[in-house]
N, C-alpha and C positions, 0 to 999 in steps of 0.2 A: 812272197809270203801271203798266206790266206788267214783271214781273221774271222773268228766266230764270237759274236756279241750276244750275251744272254741277259735278259732281265732276270730278277730273282723271285720276287713275290708273285705267287699264282702262275709262275712260268716254270721255274725249276722246282718250286716247293708248293704244295697244295695248301696254301695259307699265306697270310701276311706276317712276315717275320717280326716287324715292329710291334704289331698287335699281340702276337704270341709272346713276345718278350715282356710286354707290360703285364700280361696275364701271369707269366712266370714270376715277375717281381711281386705282384699282388699275393700270389700263393705263398711266397717266401716272406710276406709282410715287410717288404722293402719299398712298397708303394701303396697309397691308399686305394681302396676298392673303387671309390668314385671316379678315379682316373679312367676307368674302362668305358664308362658311359660317355664321358667327354671325348675320348678318343674315337668312339664309334660315330659320334656326331660329325666329327671332322672327316672321318673316312667316307661318310656318305658323300661329302663334297668331292673327295678324291675320285671316286668312281664316276662322278659326273664331269670330271676334268676341271674342277674349279677349287681345288684345295688351297687354303691359306697356309702355305708352308711355314711361314714365320710362326704362326700360332701353333701349328702341329709340332714343330720341332721344339718350341718352348715347353709345350706340355709334356712331350715324351722324353725329353732330356732332363726334366726336373728331378726324377728319382735318382739319377746318377750324378747330380751336381755334388761336388766336393769329394767324389770318389777318386782314389788313386787309380791310374790306368792299370798298374800291376795288380791291384786288389780286385778290380772288376774282371780282368781277363779270365781267371778260373771260373767265375760265376757264369760268364758267357759260354765258356767251353761246356760246362754242365748243361746249360740251356740247349746248346746245339745238340749234344748227345741225346738228351731226354726228349726235346720237343721238336727239333727241326729235322734231323736225319730220318726219323720214321715217316716224315711227310714228303720226302723227295720222290718225285715221280720216277718209276723205273725207266720209262721212256726218256726222261731227261738224263738219267745216268747213261743210258745207251747212246744218246746223242752226244753227250760230252765225250764218252769213250771213243766214238767214231771220229770226232774232230781231233782228239789226241792221237789216234792211230794214223791220221793223215798229216801229223806234225803241224797242224794249224795252231796259231796263237789263239788263246781263249781269254776273254775278259768278261767278268760279270759286272754289270753296272746297274745300280739301284738307287731309288730315292729314299732308301733307308740309311741310317747312320753307319759310318765306316766301322764303328766299334762292333757292329754285328756283321756287316757285309764281308769284311776281309776274313774274319775267322770262319765264317760259313763257307766262303770260297775255298779256303785251305782244307776244310773238312771234306769238300767235294773234289779235292785234288786239282784245283784251279789256282794257278800262281798269281793271277792278276785280277784285281777287283777295284771298283770305283764306287764309293758311297759318299753320302753327304759328310763333309769334313767337320770334325768337332774341334772346338777350341779348347786348349789346355793351358794351364799355367803351372810350370814346374811339375809336369806329369799329373796334374789334377784337373779333372773335367770341371768346367765352370758353367755348364748348361747352355753355352752359346755355340754357334756354328761359325764357319769361316768359308770364304770363297763362294763360288757359284753352286747353287743346288743342282744336284744331278737328277733333275726332274723336268719332264717335257723337253723343251728346246735346250735346257741346261745340260741334258745328257750328251747332246752333240758337242757342246762347248767343252765339257769335261773330257769327252772322248778325244777330241782333237788335241787338247792339252796333253793327254796321256800319250797319244801317238807321237807327238813331238818330243816328249821327254824320253820315250823309248826308242826314238829314231826309227820308227816303223812306218812303212808306206805299203799298205796292203794292195795286192793285185786283185783280190776279190774278197768280199765281205759277206757274211751271213748274219742275220739278225733274228732273234727269237723274243717274242713278247706276247702277253695276253691282253695288254692294256692299251686303250685308246690314248692314254697319256704318252705312250711311246710311238705314236704315229710319226713324229719327226725322225725318230731313229729308224723305223721300218722303211720310211721313204728314202733314207740315206743309204742303206745297205744295198748290195747288188742282189742278194737273195733273201727276201724276208719270209718269215714264218709266223703266222698268227696261231698262238697256242690257246686252245679253249676260249676263243674270242667271244665277247658279248655281241649283242645284235649289231651295234654300230660298227665295231671293228670287223665283225664277220662280213657285213655288207661291203665294206671297203675292200676287204680281202678278195671277195668274189668279183667285184667290179674290176679289180686290178690283176686278177689271176695270180694272187699270192697263194702259196700253199697254206692250208689250214691243218693243224695237227691236234688231235684230241687225245690228251694224256689223262690217265686214270691211275689211282693208287691200286 
C-alpha cells in the first residue's frame, strides 16, 4: 500500500482555512470583528514556527463554544462551498486525482480543527483526515481540545496513531506541504514535495533535492 499525505492550508487551498472560517463567522455576526486582529497576531508566530497553539485554539474555538455539533455542521458546509472550494488549487485537485487513480491511500493532516478538516476532506473526495481534536460534551462543543495537536512533530504522532488504527503499513509514502512547520513530516516520508515554499523551506528542499511544486489558482 502506498500513502499520500497532504497538508491542507496553503498546500491544497490558497489560504488558511481557520482564518477564513473566522472571517466567515464575523461576516455572519457569529464572532466579534476584533477576533481577526488577534488571530493575525498569533498567525505571525505560526509562520515563524513558534505558534502558541493553546492560545490559538482557545481564541479560534471561542465562537463555537456551546454549539451543537449537528447545528454547526450545515454552517461549515456552507462555508466550504462558498469560501474554500473556490480556493482549491487546480494542480492540487490533479495531484489528488492521480493518487486516487493509482489506488493510493490519501490522508489530509492539518493543524486546523477537525470540525473543518474532515468536512473539507470529504468535499475534496478524500476519505481520511486528521485535524486537531475538539472536546465535546453530549454533542456540544466546549471550546477545548483533546489529545496531541496535529502540529509540527505532533503530526507524526497523530499519523502513527492513525496508521495503527487503520492497520496500515505503507510500502512508500508521499508528503506535500508548504510549511516549515511540517519539516518533520516531509523528513519522514519517502517522497517529499515542497508546495510554494517560503525561503527557508525552499532552501532546505534545494539542499536535499526535494521536488518543489508551484501551484497557482
